N, C-alpha and C positions, 0 to 999 in steps of 0.2 A: 504494500500500500504506500501511498505518497505521504510525505511529511505535510501535515495540514497546518497551514498558516491561515489567519483570518480571511484573507482575500484570495487564497489559492482556489482554483477551479479546475478540476480534472475532467476531461471529456473526450469523446470520439468525434471526429469530423465525418459527417454523412455527406457523401458526394452524389449528386444526381446522376443516375446511370441509365435513365430511360423514362418511359411513360406507360402507365397501365391504362389503356383505353377503356376497359370495362369498369374500373373503379374511378376513372377520371382523376387520377392522382399521379404525381411523379413518383418514381422508384428511387430509393436511396440505398447505398452500401457504404460501410465504413472504409475510410482510407486505410490501406494496409501496406506493410513492408514485409517482404518475404512471406506473404500469405497470412501474416498476423496483424490484426487491427492495431493501429498506433493510438496510444493514449497520450493526449496532449495535456500539458500543465500550463495554465495561464493565470494571470492576475485578473480578478473580477472586481470591478468597482460599480456598486449599485448606483442607480440614477438618484440625483438629488437636485434641488433648486429648479432651474428652468427646464432641465431634462425631464423632470416629472410632468410638467405641464405639456411639453412637446409629446411625450408618450401618451398622455391622456387624450390629446387632440387626434391621434391616429388609432386610439383604442387599444394600445399595447399594454400588456401586463408583464410584470417582472422584467423590466428593462435594465440592462447593465452594459458597461463597456468592458471589453476583454482585450488584454494585451498578451500576445503569445509570440513565441519564436517563429520566424518566417517559415512558411511552407508554401511552395508554389501552387499546390492544389486547393488551397483555401480561397474560395471566391464567394461572390454574393449569392449564388444559387445553392450553396451548401447549407446544411443544418448541423447543429451540435446536439449530441446525446450526452447528457450529464452522466459521468461514470458511476457516481454513488446513488443517484436518485432515479435515473432512467427518464428524466424530463427532457423533452425535445425543445430546442430553441431555434429560431430563424435568425439569420444575419440580416440586419437592416442596412441597406445601402451597400457601398463597395468597401471592402477592407482597405485600410490605409497602410501602405508599405512605408513605415516611419522613416523619413529622411531619404527614401529611395535607396536604402543601403542593404536590402534583403537580409535584415537581421531581426526586425520586429514587425508584427502586424497588429493593428489596432482596429477594432470594429465594435459596433453596437449589436446587441442581441435582444430579442424579445421571446417570451414563451410562445411556442407554437400552439395554435388552436385550430384543430381540423374543422373545416367547413366555414 
């Protein structure tokens, strides 16, 4: 298990792999390396101040900002699966490659609600 610090957030990245026409839903698989899903560890900062009002305006619940080590497969169409709770989150907008250095990504997430 990971060393838990107050803002640590461990998760899998779910990458869109296709579309299920019958269910009218995209299909997702965990990003893997050598056939094993990668568990990412990032820093989670819950929304506060103006971010809370912005989230309410778009009807988002459980909004947070995530900072994680750069990975080229993380994009706006990915979802996150929390390692310890199984909760699924959507990425809001385009992940920011901090300083264009391919070292850190920062992005906002909201809890996914089907339908």
